[in-house]
C-alpha positions as CSV (number, residue, x, y, z in Angstrom):
1,M,85.3,88.1,55.8
2,R,83.0,89.2,58.6
3,Y,84.0,92.3,60.6
4,Y,81.6,91.6,63.5
5,P,81.7,88.9,66.2
6,S,79.7,85.7,65.7
7,I,76.8,84.9,68.0
8,I,78.6,81.9,69.4
9,N,81.6,83.9,70.4
10,V,79.4,86.4,72.2
11,L,77.8,83.5,74.1
12,F,81.3,82.2,75.0
13,F,82.2,85.6,76.3
14,L,79.0,85.8,78.5
15,A,79.5,82.3,79.8
16,A,83.1,83.0,80.7
17,T,82.0,86.3,82.4
18,A,79.4,84.4,84.5
19,L,81.8,81.6,85.4
20,C,84.6,83.8,86.5
21,A,82.3,86.1,88.4
22,A,80.7,83.1,90.2
23,G,84.2,81.7,91.0
24,T,85.4,85.1,92.4
25,W,82.2,85.4,94.5
26,L,82.7,81.9,96.0
27,L,86.4,82.8,96.7
28,L,85.3,85.9,98.6
29,R,82.7,83.9,100.5
30,K,85.3,81.3,101.5
31,Q,87.4,83.9,103.3
32,M,90.7,82.0,103.2
33,A,93.2,82.7,105.9
34,F,96.2,82.7,103.5
35,G,97.0,84.9,100.5
36,M,95.8,88.1,102.2
37,D,97.2,91.5,101.3
38,Q,97.9,93.4,104.5
39,P,97.7,97.3,104.5
40,D,101.1,98.8,105.3
41,A,100.3,102.6,105.7
42,R,102.7,103.3,102.7
43,R,101.7,102.0,99.3
44,K,98.9,99.6,100.4
45,L,96.4,102.0,101.9
46,H,93.3,99.8,101.8
47,E,91.6,99.6,105.2
48,A,91.3,95.9,105.8
49,P,93.2,92.8,104.5
50,K,92.1,91.6,101.0
51,S,92.7,88.4,99.1
52,R,95.4,88.3,96.5
53,L,94.1,85.1,95.0
54,G,92.0,86.7,92.3
55,G,94.0,85.0,89.5
56,L,92.5,81.6,90.5
57,P,89.0,82.0,89.1
58,I,90.6,83.6,85.9
59,F,92.9,80.6,85.5
60,I,90.0,78.1,86.0
61,T,87.9,79.9,83.5
62,L,90.8,80.0,81.0
63,M,91.4,76.3,81.4
64,G,87.7,75.7,80.7
65,G,88.2,77.8,77.5
66,F,91.1,75.5,76.5
67,A,88.9,72.4,77.1
68,L,86.1,73.9,75.0
69,A,88.5,74.8,72.2
70,A,89.8,71.2,72.2
71,L,86.3,69.9,71.8
72,K,85.3,72.4,69.1
73,H,88.5,72.4,67.0
74,P,90.1,69.0,66.1
75,G,93.8,69.1,66.4
76,F,93.7,72.0,68.9
77,L,95.7,70.3,71.6
78,S,98.4,69.2,69.2
79,V,99.3,72.8,68.5
80,W,98.3,74.6,71.8
81,W,99.4,72.1,74.5
82,P,102.8,73.9,75.0
83,V,101.0,77.2,75.6
84,I,98.6,75.5,78.0
85,L,101.5,73.8,79.9
86,T,103.6,77.0,80.2
87,N,100.6,79.2,81.2
88,T,99.9,76.7,84.0
89,I,103.5,76.9,85.1
90,I,103.6,80.7,85.1
91,F,100.3,80.9,87.0
92,T,101.5,78.4,89.6
93,I,104.7,80.5,90.2
94,G,102.7,83.7,90.8
95,F,100.0,81.9,92.8
96,L,102.6,80.4,95.2
97,D,104.1,83.9,95.6
98,D,100.6,85.2,96.5
99,V,100.3,82.5,99.2
100,K,103.8,82.9,100.5
101,P,106.4,85.4,99.0
102,L,109.0,83.5,97.0
103,G,111.3,86.5,96.3
104,A,112.0,88.4,93.1
105,K,114.9,86.2,92.0
106,V,113.0,82.9,92.4
107,K,110.0,84.4,90.4
108,L,112.3,85.6,87.7
109,L,114.0,82.3,87.4
110,G,110.6,80.6,87.2
111,Q,109.5,82.9,84.4
112,I,112.7,82.3,82.4
113,G,112.2,78.6,82.9
114,A,108.7,78.7,81.6
115,A,109.8,80.7,78.6
116,C,112.6,78.3,77.9
117,V,110.2,75.4,78.1
118,L,107.9,77.0,75.5
119,Y,110.9,77.8,73.2
120,S,112.0,74.2,73.5
121,L,108.6,73.1,72.3
122,D,109.0,75.0,69.1
123,V,106.8,78.0,70.0
124,S,109.3,80.8,69.1
125,I,110.1,83.9,67.1
126,D,112.3,82.5,64.3
127,E,111.9,85.1,61.5
128,L,110.4,88.5,60.9
129,T,108.8,89.9,57.8
130,N,109.0,93.5,56.7
131,P,105.5,94.9,57.3
132,F,105.9,97.3,54.4
133,R,107.2,94.6,52.0
134,G,105.9,91.1,52.6
135,G,108.6,89.5,50.6
136,D,111.5,90.6,52.9
137,H,112.3,88.1,55.6
138,F,114.7,88.5,58.5
139,Y,116.0,85.2,59.9
140,L,117.0,85.6,63.5
141,G,119.1,82.5,63.7
142,A,120.8,82.4,67.1
143,W,119.0,85.5,68.2
144,S,115.7,83.6,68.1
145,F,116.2,82.2,71.7
146,P,116.9,85.5,73.5
147,V,114.3,87.4,71.6
148,T,111.6,84.8,72.4
149,V,112.6,84.6,76.1
150,I,112.7,88.4,76.5
151,W,109.2,88.7,74.9
152,L,107.7,86.0,77.1
153,V,109.3,87.4,80.3
154,A,108.9,91.1,79.6
155,I,105.1,91.1,79.0
156,P,104.1,89.4,82.3
157,N,106.4,91.7,84.3
158,I,105.0,94.8,82.5
159,I,101.5,93.8,83.4
160,N,102.5,93.0,87.0
161,L,104.3,96.4,87.3
162,I,101.2,98.4,86.4
163,D,99.0,96.3,88.8
164,G,98.9,99.1,91.4
165,M,95.4,100.4,91.1
166,D,92.1,98.6,91.4
167,G,90.9,97.3,88.0
168,L,94.0,98.6,86.1
169,A,95.8,95.4,85.1
170,A,92.6,93.4,84.6
171,G,91.1,96.2,82.5
172,F,94.2,96.4,80.3
173,G,94.2,92.6,80.1
174,L,90.6,92.7,78.9
175,L,91.4,95.2,76.1
176,L,94.5,93.3,75.1
177,S,92.6,90.0,74.9
178,L,89.9,91.6,72.7
179,T,92.7,92.9,70.5
180,L,94.2,89.4,70.3
181,A,90.8,88.1,69.3
182,C,90.7,90.6,66.5
183,V,94.2,89.5,65.4
184,G,92.9,85.9,65.4
185,H,89.9,86.9,63.4
186,F,91.8,88.7,60.7
187,S,94.5,85.9,60.6
188,S,91.8,83.2,60.2
189,R,92.6,81.5,63.5
190,P,89.2,80.7,65.0
191,E,90.7,78.8,67.9
192,L,92.6,81.9,69.0
193,V,89.5,83.9,68.7
194,L,87.7,81.5,71.0
195,I,90.5,81.4,73.6
196,A,90.9,85.2,73.6
197,V,87.2,85.7,73.9
198,V,87.1,83.4,76.9
199,M,90.0,85.3,78.5
200,S,88.2,88.6,77.9
201,G,85.0,87.2,79.5
202,A,87.0,85.9,82.5
203,L,88.5,89.3,83.1
204,S,85.1,91.0,82.7
205,G,83.7,88.8,85.4
206,F,86.7,89.5,87.6
207,L,86.4,93.2,87.2
208,V,82.9,93.1,88.8
209,F,84.8,92.6,92.1
210,N,88.0,94.4,91.2
211,F,86.7,97.7,90.0
212,P,87.3,100.5,92.6
213,P,86.9,99.9,95.4
214,A,88.2,96.4,94.9
215,K,86.9,93.5,97.0
216,I,89.7,91.2,95.8
217,F,93.1,91.8,94.1
218,L,94.6,90.2,91.0
219,G,97.8,89.1,92.7
220,D,101.0,88.0,90.9
221,G,99.3,84.8,89.8
222,G,96.7,86.7,87.9
223,A,99.0,89.4,86.5
224,Y,101.6,86.8,85.3
225,L,98.8,84.7,83.7
226,I,97.4,87.7,81.8
227,G,100.8,88.8,80.6
228,F,102.1,85.3,79.6
229,F,98.8,84.4,78.0
230,I,99.0,87.5,75.7
231,A,102.7,86.9,75.0
232,S,102.5,83.2,74.3
233,S,99.2,83.3,72.4
234,S,100.5,86.1,70.1
235,L,103.2,83.7,68.9
236,L,100.4,81.4,67.6
237,S,98.3,84.2,66.2
238,A,99.9,84.0,62.7
239,E,102.2,81.9,60.6
240,K,105.9,82.3,61.6
241,Q,106.6,84.2,58.5
242,S,104.2,87.0,59.4
243,I,104.6,87.0,63.2
244,L,106.0,90.6,63.3
245,A,102.6,92.1,62.4
246,A,101.0,90.3,65.3
247,L,103.7,91.3,67.7
248,L,103.5,95.0,66.6
249,V,99.8,94.9,67.3
250,I,100.4,93.8,70.9
251,I,103.3,96.3,71.4
252,V,101.2,99.2,70.2
253,A,98.2,98.1,72.2
254,M,100.4,97.9,75.3
255,G,101.5,101.5,74.9
256,V,100.4,102.7,78.3
257,P,102.0,99.8,80.4
258,I,105.2,100.0,78.3
259,L,105.4,103.7,78.7
260,D,104.8,103.4,82.5
261,T,107.6,100.8,82.7
262,L,110.0,103.0,80.8
263,F,109.2,105.9,83.1
264,S,109.8,103.6,86.1
265,I,113.1,102.4,84.8
266,I,114.4,105.9,84.0
267,R,113.0,107.4,87.2
268,R,114.6,104.7,89.5
269,T,117.9,104.7,87.6
270,V,118.3,108.5,87.8
271,R,117.4,108.4,91.5
272,G,119.8,105.6,92.3
273,I,116.9,103.4,93.5
274,P,116.8,99.6,92.6
275,I,114.8,99.2,89.4
276,F,112.6,96.5,90.9
277,R,111.7,98.5,94.0
278,A,108.0,99.4,94.1
279,D,107.0,103.0,94.5
280,A,104.0,105.2,94.3
281,E,105.1,107.2,91.2
282,H,103.3,105.3,88.5
283,I,101.1,107.0,85.9
284,H,97.9,106.1,87.8
285,H,99.4,107.5,91.1
286,R,100.2,110.8,89.3
287,L,96.7,111.1,87.9
288,V,95.3,110.7,91.4
289,L,97.7,113.4,92.7
290,L,96.4,115.7,90.0
291,G,92.9,115.4,91.4
292,F,91.4,112.5,89.4
293,S,89.3,110.1,91.4
294,K,90.5,106.5,91.2
295,S,87.5,105.6,88.9
296,R,88.1,108.6,86.6
297,A,91.9,107.9,86.4
298,L,91.1,104.3,85.6
299,L,88.6,105.3,82.8
300,A,91.1,107.8,81.4
301,L,93.8,105.1,81.1
302,Y,91.2,102.7,79.6
303,M,90.4,105.2,76.9
304,V,94.0,105.9,76.0
305,S,94.6,102.1,75.9
306,L,91.5,101.6,73.7
307,V,92.8,104.1,71.2
308,L,96.2,102.4,71.1
309,C,94.5,99.0,70.6
310,L,92.6,100.3,67.6
311,L,95.9,101.7,66.2
312,G,97.5,98.3,66.6
313,I,94.6,96.6,64.8
314,G,95.0,99.3,62.1
315,I,98.6,98.2,61.6
316,L,97.4,94.6,60.9
317,L,94.7,95.7,58.5
318,R,96.8,98.3,56.6
319,R,99.9,96.0,56.4
320,G,102.2,98.4,58.3
321,L,101.1,101.6,56.7
322,M,99.9,102.9,60.1
323,I,103.3,102.2,61.9
324,P,104.5,105.9,61.4
325,I,101.1,107.1,62.8
326,A,101.4,104.8,65.8
327,G,105.1,105.8,66.3
328,A,104.2,109.5,66.3
329,A,101.2,108.9,68.6
330,G,103.5,107.0,71.0
331,F,106.1,109.8,71.0
332,L,103.5,112.5,71.6
333,L,101.9,110.5,74.4
334,A,105.3,110.1,76.1
335,M,106.1,113.8,75.8
336,F,102.7,114.8,77.1
337,A,102.7,112.3,79.9
338,A,106.2,113.3,81.0
339,R,105.2,117.0,81.3
340,Y,101.6,116.8,82.4
341,L,102.1,114.1,85.0
342,G,105.0,116.0,86.5
343,Y,107.9,113.7,85.7
344,V,109.5,116.7,84.0
345,G,108.8,120.0,85.8
346,S,109.6,122.2,82.8
347,W,111.3,121.4,79.5
348,K,113.1,124.8,79.6
349,R,114.6,123.9,83.1
350,F,115.0,120.2,82.3
351,R,118.8,120.3,82.5
352,G,118.8,121.9,85.9
353,Q,116.2,119.4,87.1
354,L,118.4,116.5,85.8
355,N,121.5,117.8,87.5
356,R,119.6,118.0,90.9
357,A,118.4,114.5,90.3
358,L,121.9,113.3,89.7
359,V,123.0,114.9,93.0
360,R,120.2,113.0,94.8
361,R,121.4,109.9,93.0
362,R,124.9,110.2,94.5
363,D,123.3,110.6,97.9
364,M,121.2,107.4,97.3
365,L,124.2,105.5,96.2
366,F,126.1,106.6,99.3
367,T,123.2,105.4,101.4
368,G,123.3,102.1,99.7
369,L,127.0,101.8,100.5
370,C,126.3,102.5,104.2
371,A,123.5,100.0,104.2
372,R,125.7,97.3,102.7
373,T,128.3,98.1,105.3
374,A,125.7,97.7,108.0
375,E,124.7,94.3,106.5
376,W,128.3,93.1,106.6
377,E,128.6,94.3,110.2
378,S,125.6,92.2,111.1
379,E,127.7,89.2,110.1
380,R,131.0,90.4,111.4
381,C,130.0,91.8,114.9
382,E,130.3,89.3,117.7
383,T,127.8,91.1,120.0
384,L,124.5,92.9,119.6
385,D,125.9,96.1,121.3
386,E,128.7,96.3,118.8
387,F,126.4,96.0,115.9
388,T,123.9,98.5,117.3
389,G,126.7,101.1,117.5
390,E,127.7,100.5,113.9
391,L,124.0,100.6,112.8
392,V,123.3,103.9,114.6
393,H,126.5,105.4,113.0
394,A,125.5,104.2,109.5
395,L,122.0,105.5,109.8
396,R,123.1,108.9,111.1
397,R,125.5,109.4,108.2
398,C,122.5,109.0,105.9
399,G,120.2,111.4,107.8
400,L,118.3,108.6,109.5
401,H,117.8,107.8,113.2
402,L,116.6,104.9,115.4
403,H,114.8,107.2,117.9
404,A,112.2,109.9,117.5
405,M,113.6,113.4,117.7
406,E,112.7,117.0,116.9
407,N,111.9,117.7,113.2
408,A,111.9,114.0,112.3
409,F,109.1,111.9,110.9
410,P,108.6,108.1,111.1
411,L,109.4,105.7,108.2
412,P,107.7,102.3,108.6
413,L,109.8,99.3,107.6
414,H,108.3,95.8,107.3
415,L,110.6,93.0,108.5
416,L,110.7,89.4,107.3
417,D,109.3,88.1,110.6
418,G,106.0,90.0,109.9
419,T,106.6,92.8,112.3
420,T,106.9,96.5,111.5
421,C,109.5,98.9,112.8
422,R,110.3,102.5,112.5
423,V,113.3,104.6,111.8
424,Y,113.2,108.4,111.6
425,G,114.2,110.9,108.9
426,L,114.9,114.6,109.2
427,I,112.4,116.8,107.5
428,E,114.0,118.8,104.7
429,E,111.9,121.2,102.5
430,S,113.4,119.8,99.3
431,T,113.0,116.1,100.2
432,A,110.3,113.9,98.7
433,R,108.6,111.1,100.6
434,E,109.6,108.3,98.2
435,R,113.2,109.2,98.5
436,W,113.3,108.9,102.3
437,L,111.4,105.6,102.1
438,A,113.8,104.3,99.6
439,K,116.8,105.2,101.7
440,A,115.3,103.5,104.8
441,D,114.4,100.4,102.8
442,L,118.1,99.9,101.9
443,F,118.8,99.0,105.6
444,L,116.2,96.2,105.7
445,P,118.7,93.4,105.0
446,A,120.9,94.5,107.9
447,L,118.0,94.8,110.2
448,N,116.5,91.4,109.2
449,R,119.9,89.6,109.6
450,A,120.5,91.2,113.0
451,I,117.1,90.2,114.3
452,E,117.7,86.7,112.9
453,R,120.9,86.5,114.9
454,W,120.0,88.3,118.2
455,G,116.2,88.5,118.2
456,N,115.9,92.2,118.9
457,I,117.8,95.5,118.4
458,P,117.9,97.9,121.4
459,G,116.1,101.1,120.6
460,L,114.4,99.8,117.5
461,E,110.8,100.8,117.7
462,L,108.4,98.0,116.8
463,V,104.8,98.8,115.9
464,T,101.9,97.0,114.3
465,A,101.2,97.5,110.6
466,A,97.9,99.2,111.4
467,S,99.5,101.8,113.7
468,A,102.4,102.6,111.3
469,T,102.0,106.3,110.7
470,P,102.1,107.3,107.1
471,V,105.0,109.6,106.2
472,P,103.8,113.2,105.6
473,N,104.1,114.3,102.0
474,H,106.4,117.3,102.4
475,A,107.0,119.2,99.2
476,R,106.6,116.3,96.8
477,E,109.0,116.9,93.9
478,H,108.4,116.6,90.2
479,Q,111.5,114.5,89.6
480,T,112.9,113.1,86.4
C-alpha cells in the first residue's frame, strides 16, 4: 500500500483550489447587497460590512468533486447520493440564514431533519467494534438512531461555534478533510479520497481570501457544510463493522474545536448565560488577549490541530493502541488550556473562584427572571407609558438604566428592526464586560415586542451600528 498521495489526487487538489479561489474572487467582485455581515462594535469589530456567502464557492466546488467521482468510479452515485442530498440540504439551511436570519430553532430543526433523512437512507452507525479486539462487536439496536443524529448534528455546530476568527473554521476543515482522505486511503476507499481531496482544495482556495484580514466570511452555510461533510462522509469511510475506528480518528482530530465547545458549555452554564449565546471568550479570543496577533494565534491553533490529526491517524494505523496516548494528550491539553488561557485563575484557589462564579450565576438568573417579567409586561400592559415604567423598574433592579448617568457605560443592543439602541450599566471593579452584555441581551425580547406594538419607547436611545460605542473592558475576569 502506498503511503504517499498519487499524482492524480494532487492534480484534483490543485484544480479544486483554483476553482474555489476563482469562484470566491468572482463573488467578491459581484458585491451583492444581501448576505453582508455588519460590524456591531461588540463581537464583530471589522471596519466595513463583509459578505457571509463564502460557503457558496466551496459548495459549488464540492458538487463538482461529486460529479467527477461519479464519472471516475462506477457505482459511486448508488452509494453516495444520500450524502450528496443531505449535504445540499444542510448547506441550503445555512445559506438561507446567511441571506436572512432564520433563528436558532429553525436551523436546529433543519439540521435534525437532514440527519433523519440520511439515517432513513441507511447511512447510520449500527454497530461498533472494539478497536483493541477486532472480534468484539457492540450492536446499538434502538440507540443507532439517536447516536447517528447526534453525530450528524453535533459536528456542524462545533465547526460553526469556532468560526469566530478569520481562517479558523476553514483551516480546521482543511486539516480534517486531509485526515479524512488518509482514512479513505488506509481503508481502500478511493472515492472517499477523491472527495476529501476536492474538499481540501476548495478550502485552500477559500483561505486565500479568508486568512486574516479576511475579505469574505465562511458564514453558516460554509460552516454547516464543512461539519456535515466531515460527519456524513466519515460514516462511509469504512465498513459498518469497523466504523468506530474512523469515528475515533475524527473525534481526536477535532480535539481543539471539541475542547472549545466544552469550555463554552461549562463557562456559560456556570455563569447562568444561555448556552447558545455568542461571546468573545473562545480559545482564539483568549490567545489574542494574551498578546498573540491574529495570524500567530491562528497558526498556533493549526499546529495543535495538526498534531491531533496525526494522533488520530495513528489510532487507525495502530488499531487502537494509540488511544491511551491520545486520551492523555487530550487531558493534558485541556488542563493546560484551562490554566494558561485564564479560564481557571489558579488551581489552588479554584474552589473560591467557582463559588464567586456561582454567586454571579444567581445574579444572572435573577436578571433573566426580571427580563422575562418585562417581556410578559410588554404583552399585558395596555399603554406604552405603563410598560415603560415596568421596564425601567426591571432594568434598575438588575443594575441597568435607560439613560446615561454618572459612572455608567453604554451597552449596545441590536433590535430586530435593524436599529441599535443603548442601555447603561454601572461600572463595578469586579464586573467583566461579557457579563454586562449578557445581562442587557436578556431584555431584547421585551424591547423588540414593545417596539413592535408601539413603535418606540420613550427614553430609549437609538444609535447607528457604526456609532455604537464599544463597552470598556474594565477588569476582565479569568472566570471558570
